[in-house]
C-alpha positions in Angstrom: 0.0 0.0 0.0 1.0 3.6 -0.5 0.4 6.2 2.2 0.4 9.8 1.0 2.7 12.5 2.5 2.9 16.2 1.8 0.1 17.1 -0.6 -1.2 13.5 -0.6 -1.3 13.3 3.2 -4.2 11.3 4.4 -4.6 9.3 1.2 -4.0 5.6 1.1 -3.8 3.6 -2.1 -3.8 -0.2 -2.1 -1.4 -2.0 -4.3 -4.1 -3.3 -6.6 -5.4 0.3 -7.1 -2.0 1.9 -7.5 -1.8 1.9 -11.3 -5.4 3.3 -11.7 -4.8 6.0 -9.2 -1.5 7.1 -10.7 -3.0 7.0 -14.2 -5.9 9.1 -13.1 -3.6 11.7 -11.5 -1.3 11.8 -14.6 -4.2 12.2 -17.0 -6.6 14.4 -15.0 -4.5 15.8 -12.2 -3.2 19.3 -11.9 -1.6 21.0 -15.0 1.8 20.5 -13.4 1.2 16.7 -12.8 0.0 16.3 -16.4 3.0 18.1 -17.8 5.4 16.1 -15.7 3.8 12.9 -16.9 3.8 14.0 -20.5 7.5 14.9 -20.3 8.5 11.6 -18.6 6.3 9.5 -20.9 7.8 11.0 -24.1 11.3 10.6 -22.8 10.7 7.0 -21.7 8.9 6.0 -24.9 11.5 7.3 -27.2 14.5 6.1 -25.2 14.8 2.8 -27.0 14.7 2.6 -30.8 14.7 6.3 -31.5 17.2 9.1 -31.9 16.2 12.6 -31.2 17.3 15.1 -33.9 16.7 18.8 -34.0 15.2 20.2 -37.2 17.5 21.9 -39.6 16.7 25.4 -40.7 
């Protein structure tokens, strides 16, 4: 189980609910949470078989 601290103080999430809770917060949480998730997801997804290149002007 996960017990919240700081801004999540008082919240408890059981292991079987952890994925759903995290996904809900990442997709529908605060703008900051959504942006952080977006940045991490893109970085993770493209970390394998992709090379990041900047556009040439």
